[in-house]
N, C-alpha and C positions, 0 to 999 in steps of 0.2 A: 805588509809589503804588497804593493800593487804589481800584478803580473798579468800576462796574456796567455791564455791556454793555447791559442793557435796564432802565434805572432806572424807566421809566414803569410797569412792572409792580408797583411798590410801592403803587400806588393800590388794590391788592387787600387791603391790610392791614386796613382797617376793615370788610371784607365780613362777618365773623362777627357784628359788632354790628348791622349793617344787617339781616341775616337774623333775628337774635334779636328785633329790635323789630317784625318783621312779626306781624300777628295770627295766632294759631294756628287751624287748621281745626277745625270742630266734630267731636267724636268721635262714633262710632256706626257707621261703615261699615268699620272696620278688622277684620282677621281675627285673632282671639285664639287662641293655641295654649297648651294647658295647660302650665304650668311655665315655658315660654320667656318669656311676656309678663312674668311676675313677676320672673324673673331679669334680664331686660333693664331693667326699671324700677329694680331694686335697683342695677344697675351705673350707671345714669344718676344716681340719687340719691346714691350713695356715691362716684362717680367724678368726674363733670363738675362737680357742685355744690360738692364739697369741694376740688377741685383745679382751679379755672378757670385759674390761672396756668400750669398744665402744658399745657393745651390751647391757651392763648394763645401760649406759647412755641413750641409745635409748629407752629402756623399761621404765625407770623412766620418761623421757620426755613425752612419750605417755600417761602414767597413770596420770601425772600432768595435761596434756591438757584435758583429759577426765573429770577430777575433776572440770573443769571450773574455773580457776583462774580469779579473778575480782579485779578491783581497786575501792574502795568505796570512794567517795568524802565526803566533809564536809556536815553535815546535813543542809538542807534548810527548813526553816519554811514556811508552807503554810498559806495563808490568813485565818484569823479566822472569817471573816465576808464576806458574799456574798449572792447571790440569787440562787434559783433553777429554771432553765428555761428548759422546754421541748419544742423542736421545731418539729412540725409535718408538713411535706412537701408532697404536692400532686404530685404523679407520674403518673397520668392518661394520656391517649393519647392526650388530648387537650393541654397538656403542651408543645408539640412540635410545636405549632402554632407560626410562626415567625411574631410577631407584636410589638416587642420591639427593641429599639435601645440602643446599648452598645458600647461605645468608637467609635461612628460614624458608626457602622456596624449594620445591621439588624440581630437579633438573635432570637431564640425561648425563650419562657418564662422560661423554666427550666435553661437555660444558665444564665439568669439574676439572678435567685434564687441561683444558685451555686456560683456565684461571690459575690453578695451582702451579702447573708446570711453567707457564709464562712468567709468573712471579719468581719461580726458582731460577729460570734462565737469566732474568734481568739482575738477579742478585749475585751471579757468579763472576764478580769482578776479578780480572786477571786470568780467567779460564777461557779456553776456546771451546765453543759449543757448535755442534752439528746437529742437523735434524733429518730424520728418516721417517717417511710415512709409508705404512704398509697395510695391505688388505689382500687382494688377489695376487699382488706382487709388491715388491719393495722399491721405493723411489727415494733418491736423495733430494731432499727439498733445500737443504743448505749445507755446504761443506763446513769443515771446522773453521771457525772465525771468531774473532774477539768482538765483532759487531753483534752483541747480545740483543740489542733492541730490534734489529731486523729479524733475527731468528725467532724471537718471541712474536713478532708481527706475522711471520709466515705461519706460525702455529695458530694464531687467532683467526687467520683468513682461511684455514683449511676447513673442509666440510666432510661430513660422514658420507661415504659412498663415492668420494672423489676418485679413489683408485680401486674400487670394487666393493664386494660385500663379504668376502670370505677372509681367512686369516692365514697369512704366509709368514709364520714366525721364523722358520729356517732361512727364508730369503732375506729377512731383515738382519739377522745375525751375520749371514755371509756378506751382505753389502757393507755393513759396518766394519767387518774384519778387513775387507778389501780396501776400504778408505784408510784404515789405520796403517796398512802396509806401505802407504805412500809417505809416511812420516817416520823419521829416524828416532827422535827423542819424543816419547809420548807416554802418558799414563795408560792409554788404551782402555778407557772405561766406557762401557755401553750400558745405558739405562733403558730397559725395555718394558713398556707398559702395554698390557693386553687384558682383555676380559674373557678370552675364550681359549681354544686349543688350536693347534695347527691342523688345518684341513685342506690346504692347497699349497702350491709353490713347487719350485723345481728342485729344492734340496730339503731334506728332512732336518728337523731341529737338532737331533743327536749328531748328525754328520757335521752340521755347521758349528755346533758347540765344540766338537773335537778339534776342528780346524782353528777355532778362536782360541782354545786353550793352548794349542801349540804355538800360536802367534803371540801369546802373552796378553790377550784381551780379557779383562775382568768384566763380568756381566752381572748387573743388578736387575733382577726381574721384579715386576710389580703386577700382582693380580688384582684387578679392579672389579668392584661390584659388591652390592649388599648381600647379606646372608638371608634376610627375610624381607619380603615385600607383600603388602596387602592389596588385594584387588577385589572389586565388586563383581559378583556373579548373580545369576538368577536365584541362587540358593543362599545368598548372603555374602559375607566377606570371607574370602579365601586367602590363606597364607601360603605363599610359594617361595621357593628358593630361586631368585633370578640369576644366581651364579652357578647353576648346575653344570653348565658347559665349561666352566673354568677348570683347566687341567693344572691344578696346583702341583701335583707330583712332577710333571714335566718341567714346570718353571723352577722348582727346587733343584732338580737335577742339573738344569742349565747353570744355575747360580753356583751350586757346589762344585761342578766340574771346572769352573773358571775362577774359583776362589772369591766368588762374589757373595751375595746375600739375596734371599727372597723376602719380599714384603707383601703383606696382605692389606690392601687399601679398601676398607668398607665405607669410608667417608673421607672428606677432604683433609681432616686432621691426621689421618693415618699416613697420608702422602708426605707430610712434613717430616716424618721420621727419617726419610732418606737423606735429608739435608745434613744431619749430624754424621752419617756414615761417609758421605762424600767429603766433608770437612776433615775427616781423619786421614784422607789420602795425602801422601807426601807430594807437594808440588814439585814440578821439574823446572830446571833452569833453562832459559832460552836466551838467544842472542838479543842484545839491546836493540829495540826498535822505537821509532818515533814517527809521528805524522804531524802535518800542519793543517789545521782547519781551513777550509776554503769557503768563501762566500762569493756567489756569482753577482756581478755588477753590470751585466750586459743591459739590464732594463733601464739604467740611467742614460747612456748615450742613445738608446733606442727611443726612450720617451722624449728626450730633447729633440731628436730627429723628427718625431711625429709633431711636436709643437712647432718646429720650424716649417714643416710641410703645411700645417694649417695656416701659419702666418703668410707663407708664400701664396696659398690659394686666396687668402683674404686680400692681400695687396694686389693680386691680379684682378680680383673681382671688383674692387672699388672703382678703379678708373673706367672699367667697362660700363658699370651702372651709371656713372655720371655722364659718360658719352652718349649712351642710349637715352638717358633722361633728357639731355639737351636736344637731341634730334626729335624726340617726341613733342 
């Protein structure tokens, strides 16, 4: 179905007639340039007066384009059952440590999260997904929405250090709990991914966890990072533990206190284990909703208006060239 987003702008259609009926100002104070004034007058006389329909069509097309014509598709019913999942991703400086292997290449931890979690988000058909990014503080990047593709895109566009270098786990939990408080019917599930321990923030993780447990929020925590990494030194190859800063005990307490589960992700394959756990959650029923796909069509009348404008300029130019050619 064809529709206009701003139909009230059609009131501009009679504007040229209104302006034309206004009394013309008394001449005498204008600046006359030799040759230019006569040429402009000839264009007006031979162009606008002989082809008023062209100018009228041009104006109508511009007004219609500004009114934003749209094509509305058939209504699409949204799923009436699903889960509410808030994903909190650590963007601290340690996430740039390259101790993970993805598609045969060594990459940093955040690149793994971007790929695996983005795929996870895009596959959650019927679920509402929200995104929180945290480092020095926690920030809501996307509220709970069924637009999974946009949430996945926000995660792909995020960068390490965007919100600081440290890790505020408590703030991330508190922010997710606050967002869930605004929803009546919800599974209230938080998936928290981090590779370190809480070392900043305005609220401690234990305090935030207690509040989340009282509000019925289930937290699944994921500790990210390899156990062993080899690096070259002056004395040869040294084996180190890149996940020494990971506070697994704290992440387990957070999950246990909220009836969730702790996952240890040493590689991208380990992250897939959480899919099965989320699928076990009982989806909740929601009110039936639908939407109609919209396609913008403003470029059609606008393109036709530009074509008419070029034709108007061409028609005005041809008589002038012939006239000046005869005089020469």
